[in-house]
C-alpha positions in Angstrom: 22.1 -50.1 0.0 18.9 -50.8 1.9 18.1 -49.0 5.1 17.5 -51.4 8.1 14.0 -51.5 9.3 15.0 -50.5 12.8 16.8 -47.4 11.6 13.9 -46.5 9.4 11.5 -46.7 12.3 13.7 -44.6 14.5 14.0 -41.9 11.8 10.3 -42.0 11.2 9.6 -41.6 14.9 12.0 -38.6 15.2 10.4 -36.9 12.2 6.9 -37.3 13.7 8.1 -35.9 17.0 9.8 -32.9 15.2 6.7 -32.2 13.2 4.5 -32.3 16.3 6.8 -29.8 18.0 6.8 -27.5 15.0 3.1 -27.7 14.3 2.0 -27.5 18.0 0.2 -24.2 18.4 0.8 -21.9 21.4 -1.9 -21.5 24.0 -2.7 -18.2 25.8 -5.3 -17.5 28.5 -6.9 -14.1 28.3 -9.4 -12.0 30.3 -11.6 -9.4 28.6 -13.3 -6.6 30.6 -15.4 -3.7 29.3 -18.7 -1.9 29.0 -21.2 -0.9 26.4 -23.5 2.1 26.2 -26.5 2.2 23.9 -28.7 5.3 23.3 -32.0 4.8 21.4 -32.9 7.6 19.1 -36.1 6.0 17.9 -37.7 2.6 17.8 -35.5 1.7 14.8 -32.3 3.7 15.3 -29.7 3.5 18.1 -26.2 4.6 18.7 -23.6 2.5 20.7 -20.2 2.9 22.4 -18.1 -0.1 23.4 -14.9 -0.2 25.3 -12.8 -3.4 25.9 -9.5 -4.2 27.5 -7.9 -7.6 26.8 -5.2 -8.9 29.1 -3.2 -11.7 27.5 0.2 -13.5 27.8 -1.6 -15.5 30.6 -2.8 -12.2 32.1 0.7 -10.7 32.4 0.0 -7.7 30.2 -2.6 -5.5 28.6 -2.4 -6.7 25.0 -5.3 -4.9 23.4 -7.6 -2.0 24.2 -10.2 -0.5 21.9 -13.0 2.0 21.7 -15.9 1.3 19.3 -18.7 3.6 18.1 -21.6 2.7 15.8 -25.1 3.1 14.6 -27.7 0.4 14.3 -30.9 0.3 12.3 -33.6 -2.2 13.0 -35.6 -3.0 9.9 -38.1 -5.2 11.8 -38.2 -7.8 14.5 -35.9 -10.1 12.5 -33.5 -8.0 10.5 -31.0 -5.3 11.6 -28.1 -3.4 10.0 -25.1 -1.7 11.7 -22.0 0.3 10.8 -19.1 0.8 13.3 -15.7 2.4 13.6 -13.1 1.0 16.0 -9.8 2.5 17.3 -7.4 -0.1 18.6 -4.2 -0.1 20.6 -2.3 -3.4 20.3 1.0 -4.2 22.0 3.8 -5.2 19.7 7.0 -7.2 20.3 8.9 -4.0 21.2 6.5 -3.4 24.1 4.9 -0.4 22.3 1.3 0.0 21.4 0.5 0.2 17.7 -2.5 2.0 16.4 -5.0 0.2 14.3 -8.3 1.4 12.9 -11.3 -0.6 11.7 -14.5 0.0 9.8 -17.1 -2.8 9.7 -20.7 -3.4 8.8 -23.1 -6.0 10.1 -26.2 -7.7 8.8 -28.1 -9.7 11.4 -31.1 -12.0 11.4 -32.9 -13.2 14.5 -35.8 -15.7 15.0 -37.6 -16.5 18.2 -39.1 -19.8 19.1 -40.9 -19.6 22.5 -38.0 -19.4 25.0 -35.3 -20.0 22.3 -33.9 -17.4 19.9 -31.6 -18.1 17.0 -29.5 -15.5 15.3 -27.1 -15.2 12.3 -24.7 -12.2 11.9 -22.6 -11.6 8.9 -19.8 -8.9 9.2 -17.5 -7.3 6.6 -14.6 -5.5 8.1 -11.5 -3.6 6.9 -8.6 -3.0 9.3 -6.0 -0.3 8.6 -2.3 -0.1 9.9 -2.5 2.6 11.3 -4.5 5.2 9.4 -7.7 5.2 7.4 -7.5 5.8 3.7 -3.8 6.7 3.6 -0.4 5.2 3.3 0.0 2.3 5.8 3.0 0.1 6.7 0.8 -3.0 6.0 -1.8 -3.7 3.5 -5.3 -3.3 5.0 -6.7 -6.6 6.1 -10.2 -7.4 4.8 -12.2 -10.0 6.8 -15.6 -11.7 6.5 -16.9 -12.9 9.9 -20.0 -15.0 10.2 -21.5 -15.9 13.6 -24.4 -18.1 14.6 -25.8 -18.1 18.2 -28.5 -19.9 20.1 -30.0 -18.3 23.3 -32.4 -19.7 25.9 -34.5 -17.4 28.1 -34.7 -19.1 31.5 -36.6 -16.1 33.0 -36.4 -12.3 32.9 -32.9 -12.3 34.5 -31.0 -15.3 33.0 -30.3 -15.8 29.3 -27.5 -18.4 28.6 -26.2 -18.8 25.0 -23.8 -20.7 22.8 -22.2 -19.4 19.6 -19.7 -20.1 16.9 -17.9 -17.6 14.6 -15.5 -18.0 11.7 -12.9 -15.4 10.5 -12.1 -15.5 6.8 -9.2 -13.3 5.5 -10.4 -12.1 2.0 -7.0 -10.8 0.9 -4.7 -13.4 2.2 -2.1 -13.8 -0.6 -4.8 -13.4 -3.2 -7.1 -16.0 -1.9 -9.7 -16.5 0.9 -8.3 -18.2 4.0 -10.0 -19.3 7.2 -7.8 -18.0 10.0 -9.9 -18.5 13.2 -12.9 -20.3 14.6 -14.3 -19.0 17.9 -16.6 -21.0 20.1 -18.3 -19.2 23.0 -20.6 -20.2 25.9 -22.0 -17.4 28.2 -24.9 -15.9 30.0 -26.6 -12.5 30.2 -28.0 -11.4 33.6 -30.5 -8.5 33.4 -30.8 -6.3 36.5 -33.5 -4.3 34.8 -34.5 -2.9 31.4 -31.5 -0.5 31.4 -28.6 -2.5 32.8 -27.3 -6.1 32.2 -24.1 -8.0 32.5 -22.5 -10.7 30.3 -20.1 -13.5 31.4 -18.6 -15.8 28.9 -15.8 -18.2 28.1 -14.5 -18.6 24.5 -12.0 -20.7 22.6 -10.3 -19.3 19.5 -8.7 -21.9 17.3 -6.0 -20.3 15.1 -5.7 -21.8 11.7 -3.6 -21.5 8.5 -0.9 -19.3 10.1 2.8 -19.5 10.4 2.6 -18.9 14.1 -0.5 -20.5 15.3 -2.0 -19.6 18.7 -5.1 -20.7 20.5 -6.8 -18.2 22.8 -8.8 -19.3 25.9 -10.8 -16.2 27.0 -12.9 -15.4 30.0 -15.0 -12.2 29.7 -17.1 -9.9 31.7 -19.0 -7.0 30.0 -21.5 -4.5 31.4 -24.3 -3.1 29.2 -26.1 0.2 29.8 -29.2 1.2 27.7 -31.1 4.5 27.9 
């Protein structure tokens, strides 16, 4: 028995609507605040401390807070290496804060063209739930993150930039999986050689997840160097 064309079109339309509702990702607006302190030990070596608070659920709660310490080694004007440890507090569905810890390493390359500068940073990170090198309630997540950025120096004070970064889960069900792409536009404002601020807006597109969520984030960070 054939299905009438009209009934088929109605069924097809309802399936499309249902698929759109199921596949439609959630959206969340966030604000990030924090500060960074950098201490130079020599021309090549420096230590850093970074603190961030992330207010999500459309600014209704403190979703994430973390403290980050690291060491950076500048090989030359173009290449630098870094190793960091991060302790994270992340709010769960029961309104408690879970501990997470992370170790990551960076390799960065920068090139200057008059007022423009171009940089590439590759990061390898391992996140533990909740302890380092011990039994965890989840398998540690291993990520590769690659970021490209273009900055323009208007003058001593203003340095706007744009960047793009991908997040690749290296142990997602035994295969590599792209989970996020982050696009950012921002500007650094330098008060002097020791203090500057950064204001930015970023869009995180969540991919290849059961519960997809897109983050729209406004950030303000202060940087101290001595």
